[in-house]
C-alpha positions in Angstrom: 20.7 19.4 41.7 18.1 18.0 44.1 18.0 21.2 46.1 17.0 23.3 43.1 14.4 20.8 42.0 12.8 20.8 45.4 12.9 24.5 45.6 11.4 24.9 42.2 8.6 22.4 43.2 7.7 24.5 46.3 7.5 27.6 44.2 5.0 25.9 41.8 2.8 24.9 44.7 2.9 28.4 46.1 1.9 29.9 42.7 -1.0 27.4 42.4 -2.2 28.3 45.8 -2.0 32.0 45.0 -4.1 31.5 41.8 -6.7 29.5 43.6 -7.0 32.1 46.4 -7.3 34.8 43.8 -9.9 32.9 41.8 -12.1 32.1 44.9 -11.7 35.7 46.1 -12.9 36.9 42.7 -15.9 34.5 42.8 -16.8 35.7 46.3 -16.6 39.3 45.1 -18.9 38.6 42.2 -21.4 36.9 44.4 -21.5 39.7 46.9 -22.0 42.3 44.2 -24.8 40.2 42.7 -26.6 39.9 46.0 -25.9 43.3 47.5 -29.4 44.7 46.7 -31.3 41.6 48.0 -33.4 42.0 51.2 -35.6 39.7 53.2 -39.0 41.3 53.4 -41.6 41.0 56.3 -43.7 38.6 54.2 -40.9 36.1 54.2 -39.8 36.7 50.6 -36.4 37.8 49.3 -36.7 40.6 46.8 -34.3 42.8 44.8 -34.1 46.6 44.8 -37.0 47.0 42.4 -39.3 44.6 44.3 -39.0 41.5 42.2 -39.3 38.2 44.1 -36.1 36.3 44.0 -37.1 33.6 46.6 -40.5 33.0 47.9 -39.3 31.6 51.3 -36.1 32.9 52.8 -33.4 30.3 52.9 -35.6 27.8 51.1 -36.9 26.5 54.4 -38.0 29.7 56.1 -36.0 29.0 59.3 -34.0 31.7 61.0 -30.7 30.0 61.6 -30.1 32.1 64.7 -33.2 30.8 66.4 -32.7 27.1 65.7 -32.2 25.1 69.0 -30.6 21.8 69.9 -33.2 19.5 71.3 -33.6 15.8 71.8 -36.0 13.4 70.0 -36.4 10.5 72.4 -39.1 9.1 70.1 -36.4 8.0 67.6 -34.4 6.1 70.2 -37.2 4.0 71.7 -37.2 0.3 70.8 -40.3 -1.0 69.0 -41.6 -2.6 72.2 -41.2 0.6 74.2 -42.8 2.6 71.4 -45.8 0.3 71.5 -46.1 0.4 75.3 -46.0 4.2 75.2 -48.3 5.0 72.3 -50.6 2.1 71.6 -53.9 2.3 73.5 -55.2 -1.2 74.4 -59.0 -1.3 74.0 -59.4 -4.7 75.8 -62.0 -3.8 78.4 -61.7 -7.2 80.1 -58.3 -6.1 81.6 -58.6 -4.6 85.1 -56.2 -1.8 84.3 -58.2 -0.5 81.4 -58.2 3.2 80.7 -62.0 3.6 81.0 -62.6 1.3 84.0 -60.0 2.8 86.3 -61.7 4.6 89.3 -59.1 7.4 89.1 -59.5 7.9 85.3 -59.7 11.4 83.9 -62.2 10.1 81.3 -65.8 11.1 82.1 -68.2 8.2 82.7 -70.5 9.4 79.8 -67.5 9.3 77.4 -66.5 5.9 78.7 -70.0 4.6 78.1 -70.2 6.0 74.5 -66.8 4.4 73.8 -68.0 1.1 75.2 -71.1 1.2 73.1 -69.1 1.7 69.9 -66.0 -0.2 70.8 -65.2 -1.8 67.4 -65.2 1.7 65.6 -63.1 3.3 68.4 -60.7 0.3 68.3 -60.3 0.7 64.6 -59.7 4.5 64.8 -57.0 4.0 67.6 -55.3 1.3 65.5 -55.2 3.6 62.5 -53.8 6.3 64.6 -51.1 4.0 66.0 -50.2 2.8 62.5 -49.8 6.5 61.4 -47.5 7.2 64.4 -45.4 4.2 63.4 -45.2 5.4 59.8 -44.3 8.9 60.9 -41.6 7.6 63.2 -40.2 5.4 60.4 -40.1 8.4 58.1 -38.3 10.5 60.7 -35.7 7.7 61.2 -35.2 6.8 57.5 -35.5 10.1 55.7 -35.3 13.1 57.9 -32.9 12.3 60.7 -30.8 9.8 58.9 -27.5 11.1 60.2 -28.7 11.7 63.7 -26.1 11.0 66.3 -27.9 9.8 69.4 -31.1 11.6 70.0 -29.8 15.2 69.6 -30.9 17.4 66.7 -31.4 21.0 65.7 -35.0 22.2 65.3 -36.9 25.5 65.2 -39.1 24.5 68.1 -38.0 22.9 71.4 -40.8 20.4 71.8 -40.0 19.6 75.4 -40.4 23.2 76.5 -43.7 23.6 74.6 -45.0 20.4 76.2 -44.0 21.5 79.7 -45.6 24.9 79.1 -48.8 23.1 78.0 -48.8 20.9 81.1 -48.3 23.9 83.3 -51.2 25.8 81.6 -53.7 23.0 81.9 
C-alpha cells in the first residue's frame, strides 16, 4: 500500500514540473516573439520595426553590460578621520606645513597671495566643498552601494585607470 502511494506522489510531482516547464517555455516564446523586431539604434534608443521609440535609453541605464568593469572604491572604506585627513584642506596659515607657505608648493606665489588676501571667503568655499564631499560619500554608502561587499563594485568607468592616465599626461 505504501509503495503505490509513494509512487503515485512522485508521478504527481513530475507532472507539476512538466506543466511548469511548459508554461515558462510558452512565456519565453511569447516574449521572444514580441521583442524580435526591436533594435538598439545609434542614438541609444530602442525602436520597433516601424521606427517607434520603445525605450529612450537602452537597458534603462544606458550601460553596455559587456563593458562594465570591476573596480574598487576605496573612498567608501575610509574611516571618517582618514576621509577628513585626505580631503579636507586646512586653511590655518599659522601652521608651518600649510599648503601655500611650503617652499616646494606647486601653488604660484601670486595665487597664494590672493588666497591670503581673501582667506575667509576661500575658507568658506573649501568648507562647503568638503561638506558636499561628505554628503556625496554618505549617499554612495547609504543609497547606491548598500550591498557592497568590501570595496569592489562594477562600474562603466575604471576610475583608477582614468586617474593614472591623467597623472601621466600632466
